[in-house]
C-alpha positions in Angstrom: -8.8 26.8 -85.8 -11.2 27.0 -88.7 -10.1 29.6 -91.3 -13.7 29.3 -92.6 -16.6 27.1 -92.0 -18.6 26.8 -95.2 -21.5 24.4 -94.6 -22.1 21.3 -96.6 -25.9 21.1 -96.4 -27.4 18.0 -97.7 -30.5 16.2 -96.3 -32.2 19.2 -94.7 -35.9 19.1 -94.0 -38.2 22.0 -92.8 -41.9 22.3 -92.2 -44.0 22.5 -95.3 -45.5 25.8 -96.5 -48.4 27.1 -98.6 -48.6 25.9 -102.2 -50.6 26.8 -105.2 -53.4 24.5 -106.2 -52.3 23.8 -109.8 -51.8 20.0 -109.8 -52.0 19.3 -113.6 -49.1 16.9 -114.2 -47.9 18.5 -117.4 -47.6 21.9 -115.7 -45.6 20.5 -112.9 -43.4 18.5 -115.3 -42.6 21.7 -117.3 -41.9 23.6 -114.1 -39.6 20.9 -112.8 -37.7 20.7 -116.1 -37.3 24.5 -116.2 -36.1 24.8 -112.5 -33.6 21.9 -112.8 -32.2 23.3 -116.0 -31.7 26.7 -114.4 -30.5 25.7 -110.9 -28.9 22.3 -111.0 -25.1 22.7 -111.2 -24.8 19.2 -112.7 -27.0 20.0 -115.7 -24.2 21.2 -118.0 -22.1 18.2 -117.1 -24.8 15.7 -117.7 -26.5 17.2 -120.7 -23.7 17.7 -123.2 -22.8 17.0 -126.8 -22.7 13.3 -126.2 -26.0 13.1 -124.3 -28.2 15.9 -125.5 -30.1 13.8 -128.1 -30.8 11.1 -125.5 -31.9 13.7 -123.0 -34.3 15.4 -125.4 -35.8 12.1 -126.5 -36.2 11.0 -122.8 -37.7 14.4 -121.8 -40.1 14.4 -124.8 -41.3 10.9 -124.0 -42.0 11.7 -120.4 -43.6 15.0 -121.4 -46.2 13.0 -123.4 -46.8 10.8 -120.4 -47.2 13.8 -118.1 -49.9 15.3 -120.4 -52.2 12.4 -119.6 -50.9 11.3 -116.2 -53.4 11.2 -113.3 -52.7 12.8 -110.0 -51.8 9.4 -108.6 -49.4 8.6 -111.5 -47.8 12.0 -111.8 -45.1 11.5 -109.0 -43.6 8.5 -110.8 -43.4 10.5 -114.0 -41.6 13.3 -112.3 -39.2 11.0 -110.5 -38.5 9.1 -113.8 -37.4 12.4 -115.4 -35.1 13.2 -112.4 -33.7 9.7 -112.8 -32.0 10.7 -116.0 -29.3 12.6 -114.0 -28.5 9.6 -111.7 -28.0 12.0 -108.8 -29.3 10.9 -105.3 -29.5 14.5 -104.4 -32.3 15.2 -106.9 -35.3 14.3 -104.9 -39.1 14.6 -105.3 -41.2 14.1 -102.2 -44.9 14.0 -101.4 -45.5 16.6 -98.8 -47.9 14.6 -96.6 -48.8 17.7 -94.6 -52.1 18.7 -93.1 -54.8 18.1 -95.6 -52.7 16.0 -97.9 -53.4 12.6 -96.4 -56.2 11.6 -98.7 -54.1 12.4 -101.8 -51.1 10.4 -100.4 -53.3 7.4 -99.8 -54.7 7.6 -103.3 -51.2 7.6 -104.8 -50.3 4.4 -103.0 -53.7 2.7 -103.2 -52.5 0.2 -105.8 -49.2 -0.6 -104.0 -48.4 -4.3 -103.5 -50.6 -5.7 -100.8 -52.0 -8.8 -99.3 -55.4 -9.5 -97.8 -54.7 -10.3 -94.2 -56.6 -10.9 -90.9 -54.5 -8.9 -88.5 -56.1 -10.4 -85.5 -55.5 -13.9 -86.7 -51.8 -13.1 -87.4 -51.3 -11.7 -83.9 -52.9 -14.8 -82.4 -50.8 -17.1 -84.6 -47.6 -15.6 -83.2 -48.8 -15.0 -79.6 -47.9 -18.4 -78.3 -44.8 -19.3 -76.3 -42.0 -20.2 -78.6 -43.6 -18.8 -81.7 -41.8 -15.5 -81.6 -38.3 -16.4 -80.8 -36.9 -18.7 -83.5 -37.0 -18.4 -87.3 -37.8 -15.5 -89.5 -41.6 -15.8 -89.5 -43.2 -13.6 -86.9 -44.0 -10.0 -86.0 -41.2 -7.5 -86.4 -40.9 -3.9 -85.2 -38.8 -1.2 -86.9 -36.2 0.4 -84.7 -38.1 3.7 -84.6 -41.4 1.8 -83.8 -43.1 3.4 -86.8 -43.8 0.1 -88.4 -45.0 -3.3 -87.2 -45.0 -6.0 -89.9 -45.8 -9.7 -90.1 -43.0 -11.5 -91.9 -44.7 -14.4 -93.6 -43.2 -17.2 -95.8 -45.2 -17.5 -99.0 -42.8 -19.9 -100.8 -39.9 -22.1 -99.8 -37.3 -19.3 -100.1 -39.4 -16.1 -100.1 -40.8 -14.0 -97.3 -43.1 -11.0 -97.4 -43.3 -8.3 -94.6 -47.0 -7.3 -94.5 -47.8 -4.1 -92.6 -49.8 -4.5 -89.4 -49.4 -1.0 -88.1 -48.0 2.2 -89.7 -48.9 5.8 -90.2 -52.0 5.0 -92.3 -51.1 7.7 -94.7 -48.0 6.7 -96.7 -48.4 3.1 -95.5 -51.6 1.2 -94.8 -52.1 -2.2 -93.2 -51.8 -5.0 -95.7 -49.2 -3.3 -97.9 -45.9 -5.1 -98.3 -43.0 -3.2 -96.8 -40.2 -5.5 -97.9 -39.6 -9.0 -99.4 -36.8 -11.4 -98.7 -35.4 -14.1 -101.0 -33.0 -16.7 -99.6 -29.6 -16.7 -101.4 -27.9 -19.1 -99.1 -27.5 -20.1 -95.4 -28.9 -17.2 -93.4 -28.3 -14.9 -96.4 -31.1 -13.0 -98.2 -31.6 -10.5 -100.9 -34.1 -7.8 -99.7 -36.4 -5.6 -101.8 -37.2 -2.7 -99.5 -39.7 0.1 -100.1 -39.1 3.5 -98.5 -41.6 6.1 -97.3 -42.6 6.9 -100.8 -42.7 3.3 -101.9 -39.5 3.6 -103.9 -37.8 0.2 -104.2 -34.2 -0.6 -103.4 -32.3 -3.9 -103.2 -30.1 -4.8 -100.3 -28.3 -7.8 -99.0 -28.8 -9.0 -95.4 -27.3 -11.7 -93.2 -30.1 -12.8 -90.9 -28.9 -14.1 -87.5 -32.2 -15.7 -86.6 -31.3 -16.4 -83.0 -30.6 -12.7 -82.3 -33.9 -11.7 -83.9 -32.5 -8.7 -85.5 -32.5 -7.7 -89.2 -30.4 -4.8 -90.6 -30.7 -3.7 -94.3 -31.1 -0.7 -96.5 -30.2 1.6 -93.5 -33.0 0.2 -91.4 -33.2 -2.1 -88.4 -36.0 -4.5 -87.3 -36.4 -6.4 -84.1 -38.6 -9.4 -83.5 -41.6 -9.2 -81.2 -41.4 -12.0 -78.7 -44.2 -14.1 -77.3 -46.3 -12.0 -75.0 -45.6 -8.8 -77.0 -42.2 -8.1 -75.5 -39.8 -6.5 -78.1 -36.4 -8.1 -78.1 -34.1 -5.1 -77.4 -30.4 -4.9 -77.7 -28.4 -6.1 -74.7 -26.8 -2.6 -74.7 -29.2 0.3 -75.2 -26.6 2.1 -77.2 -27.0 -0.5 -79.9 -30.4 1.1 -80.8 -29.2 4.7 -80.9 -28.5 6.8 -83.9 -25.6 8.5 -82.1 -23.8 6.3 -79.5 -20.5 5.7 -77.7 -19.2 2.5 -76.1 -16.0 1.3 -74.5 -15.4 -2.0 -76.4 -12.4 -3.1 -74.4 -9.5 -1.5 -72.4 -7.8 -0.5 -75.7 -10.7 0.5 -78.0 -13.6 2.9 -78.0 -16.5 3.0 -80.5 -18.5 5.9 -81.8 -21.6 5.4 -83.9 -22.6 8.3 -86.1 -25.6 7.3 -88.2 -26.7 10.8 -89.1 -25.3 14.3 -89.5 -28.7 15.9 -89.4 -28.6 19.4 -87.8 -30.7 18.0 -85.0 -27.9 15.7 -84.0 -25.1 18.3 -83.9 -25.6 19.1 -80.2 -25.9 15.4 -79.4 -22.6 14.6 -81.1 -20.9 17.5 -79.5 -22.1 16.6 -76.1 -21.3 12.9 -76.4 -17.7 13.6 -77.6 -17.2 16.2 -74.9 -18.5 13.8 -72.2 -16.3 10.9 -73.3 -13.2 12.8 -74.5 -11.2 11.4 -71.5 -12.2 7.8 -72.5 -11.4 8.4 -76.1 -8.0 10.1 -75.6 -6.8 7.6 -73.0 -7.1 4.5 -75.4 -5.0 3.8 -78.5 -7.9 2.7 -80.8 -11.1 4.4 -81.9 -13.7 3.0 -84.3 -16.0 5.6 -85.9 -18.9 3.8 -87.5 -20.4 5.8 -90.4 -22.4 2.9 -91.9 -25.9 3.9 -93.0 -25.1 7.6 -92.3 -27.6 9.4 -94.6 -25.8 12.7 -94.5 -26.7 16.1 -93.2 -24.5 19.0 -92.2 -20.7 19.1 -92.2 -20.9 21.2 -89.0 -22.3 18.2 -87.2 -19.0 16.4 -87.2 -16.8 19.4 -86.3 -16.1 18.1 -82.8 -14.5 14.9 -84.1 -11.8 16.7 -86.1 -9.6 17.6 -83.1 -9.5 13.9 -82.1 -8.2 12.7 -85.5 -6.0 15.7 -86.1 -2.3 15.2 -87.1 -1.9 18.2 -89.4 -4.0 20.6 -91.5 -7.3 19.2 -92.6 -8.7 20.8 -95.7 -12.4 20.7 -96.5 -13.5 19.8 -100.1 -14.1 23.1 -101.9 -17.2 23.9 -103.9 -18.5 26.0 -106.7 -21.9 27.5 -105.9 -24.3 28.3 -108.8 -25.6 31.8 -108.0 -29.0 31.7 -109.5 -31.9 33.7 -108.1 -33.5 30.6 -106.6 -30.3 29.2 -105.1 -29.4 32.6 -103.6 -32.9 32.8 -102.0 -32.3 29.4 -100.3 -29.1 30.6 -98.8 -30.8 33.8 -97.6 -33.4 31.6 -95.8 -30.5 29.6 -94.3 -28.9 32.6 -92.8 -32.2 33.4 -91.0 -32.4 29.8 -89.6 -31.9 30.0 -85.8 -30.5 26.4 -85.7 -27.4 27.5 -87.6 -24.5 28.6 -85.3 -23.5 32.2 -85.5 -19.9 31.4 -86.5 -21.2 29.6 -89.6 -23.6 32.4 -90.4 -20.6 34.8 -90.4 -19.1 32.8 -93.3 -22.4 32.6 -95.2 -22.7 36.4 -95.2 -19.8 37.0 -97.5 -20.9 34.1 -99.7 -24.3 35.7 -100.1 -22.7 39.0 -101.0 -20.6 37.3 -103.7 -23.6 35.3 -105.1 -25.6 38.5 -105.4 -22.7 40.3 -107.0 -22.2 37.6 -109.6 -25.6 36.3 -110.6 -25.9 33.2 -112.7 -22.2 32.3 -112.4 -20.3 30.0 -110.2 -18.9 31.4 -106.9 -16.0 29.5 -105.4 -16.2 28.9 -101.7 -13.4 30.1 -99.4 -10.8 27.6 -98.4 -11.7 25.9 -95.2 -8.7 24.6 -93.2 -8.9 23.0 -89.8 -5.8 23.6 -87.6 -5.2 22.8 -83.9 -2.4 23.5 -81.4 -3.0 20.1 -79.9 -2.3 16.6 -81.4 -3.6 13.9 -79.1 -1.3 10.9 -78.7 -4.4 8.8 -78.3 -6.2 7.5 -80.1 -3.2 6.6 -82.3 -5.3 4.5 -84.6 -8.7 5.5 -85.9 -10.8 3.2 -88.1 -13.6 4.8 -90.1 -16.2 2.2 -90.9 -18.2 2.8 -94.1 -20.6 1.1 -96.5 -22.7 1.8 -99.6 -25.2 3.8 -97.4 -22.6 6.3 -96.1 -23.9 9.3 -97.9 -23.0 13.0 -98.7 -21.8 14.6 -95.4 -20.4 11.2 -94.4 -18.4 11.2 -97.6 -17.3 14.8 -96.8 -15.9 13.4 -93.4 -14.2 10.5 -95.2 -12.4 12.9 -97.5 -11.3 15.1 -94.6 -10.3 12.3 -92.3 -8.1 10.6 -94.8 -5.7 13.6 -94.5 -4.9 12.4 -90.9 -2.1 10.0 -90.4 -4.2 8.2 -87.7 -7.0 7.2 -90.0 -7.7 4.1 -92.1 -11.1 3.5 -93.8 -12.7 0.0 -93.6 -15.7 -1.5 -95.2 -17.2 -1.1 -98.7 -17.4 1.8 -101.2 -19.5 4.7 -99.9 -22.7 5.7 -101.6 -21.2 8.0 -104.2 -23.4 11.0 -103.6 -21.1 14.0 -103.2 -20.3 15.5 -106.6 -23.3 17.9 -106.4 -24.5 18.9 -103.0 -25.6 21.8 -100.7 -29.4 21.1 -101.0 -29.9 23.9 -98.4 -33.7 23.3 -98.2 -36.8 22.1 -99.9 -38.3 23.9 -103.0 -41.9 24.2 -103.8 -43.9 23.1 -106.9 -47.0 24.5 -108.5 -48.9 21.6 -106.9 -49.0 21.7 -103.1 -48.7 17.9 -103.0 -45.0 18.0 -104.0 -41.7 19.4 -102.9 -38.3 18.8 -104.5 -34.6 19.1 -103.6 -31.9 20.2 -105.9 -28.2 20.8 -105.2 -26.8 24.3 -105.4 -23.1 23.4 -105.6 -20.6 21.1 -107.2 -17.2 19.9 -106.0 -14.1 21.3 -107.6 -13.1 17.8 -108.7 -16.1 17.5 -111.0 -16.3 16.4 -113.8 -12.7 15.1 -114.0 -12.8 12.9 -110.9 -16.4 11.9 -110.2 -17.6 10.3 -107.0 -21.3 10.0 -107.8 -22.5 6.4 -108.3 -18.9 5.1 -107.7 -18.3 6.0 -104.1 -15.1 6.4 -102.1 -13.2 3.1 -101.7 -12.1 1.8 -98.3 -8.4 1.3 -97.6 -9.3 -2.1 -96.1 -12.2 -3.9 -97.8 -14.5 -6.0 -95.6 -16.8 -8.8 -96.9 -20.6 -8.9 -96.7 -20.7 -11.6 -94.0 -18.1 -10.4 -91.5 -18.9 -8.9 -88.1 -17.1 -5.7 -89.1 -16.5 -4.3 -85.6 -14.9 -7.6 -84.5 -12.9 -7.7 -87.7 -11.4 -4.3 -86.9 -10.7 -5.3 -83.3 -8.8 -8.2 -84.6 -7.0 -6.0 -87.1 -5.9 -3.7 -84.3 -4.5 -6.6 -82.4 -2.4 -8.0 -85.3 -1.4 -4.9 -87.2 1.8 -3.5 -85.9 2.3 -0.7 -88.5 -0.6 1.6 -88.9 0.5 4.7 -90.8 1.0 4.5 -94.5 
């Protein structure tokens, strides 16, 4: 049973609310500096005797920029300041809500773009044979939010020009990503997210399969006649999916621990529990899992259980703002009642000890049942396994059944529990700030390092096939 069930709350998004109209950049800059200084549990660790001079110089430099920054330039100034802390959980977002579209378009009006005749591009790739082979062609994102034309503009470089998007954050003609060949079927990708922030990623392009996966996204090529090449198995496109790979092995993909997927995960595991517990091997795929809530993976713990599983403990900074966020959380109807019962005492403690750290109760998972099967559980991770996924890695490693395969996780779990969005003076912006830090900080940091796998896997390997082969040849599993 759970002795407690403190929530690890990470990427949590709620509808936007009313904001004040003050959008002068300097005012918002000063507000952000003050709020992060007061509420961020990593501030005292990262602004210390060794770094305070650098921090002050950096802050003063950006303050001068903010004094003259236009509304379009201001978001980049604010993000630059947050960048000092090197924490993926310190996030500034454009709201993009009702009435905000014109402002968002103005912010990204100067984004990299290409003059393009969309009709001509569609005609070019409409012919038989034009859409099936090679990288050039029309590609659709897995969620169908983007349609891009991937065009070669040099011998080794391709640009993905937007044909269709939301026409708010992204407009036709803007360049969503660029690919540079680094070898046979291998490319380096510069990808731009919703807010046009850039990140680099490697990708192995299997041109015949007409699928590209990088930076936590998936793209499928549009074939001649407008038919999208879909996966042979519909589960291959799902965020949460289960498959029986062979008579000995089952596979569970968990690409998100968002609260909206908790019921999906619970239902899927409940439905397929007989399949999972009648086979010796289980692969749990956490690649590209962008985090969410620890309660989303609760139903997996009984399957991997071999003894007590202790959750990572946290220190919650009980400022007025942080406490208010937890109060809102308790009122959220999506949070199960059993978890709210734990949050109640935490709130009482936060209110009784303002502006101090409150240590969360110890959370220990225990069960009267230890399943014989699966006897071997492979957790598959990569550099985009974030936050709540890293929480699961830390818990799962306590099981004698589990080995971790892949590459280092994202390294975004020292400071966590975002709980919810925070408003700014300007209605165009919201920001996220952790409320808690792990008990291991700062002595044993995870941020920007990641959790290492037990068994590393190279960039070019078919990872699932690799693990299947490992299952076949590895006689001894437990350490």
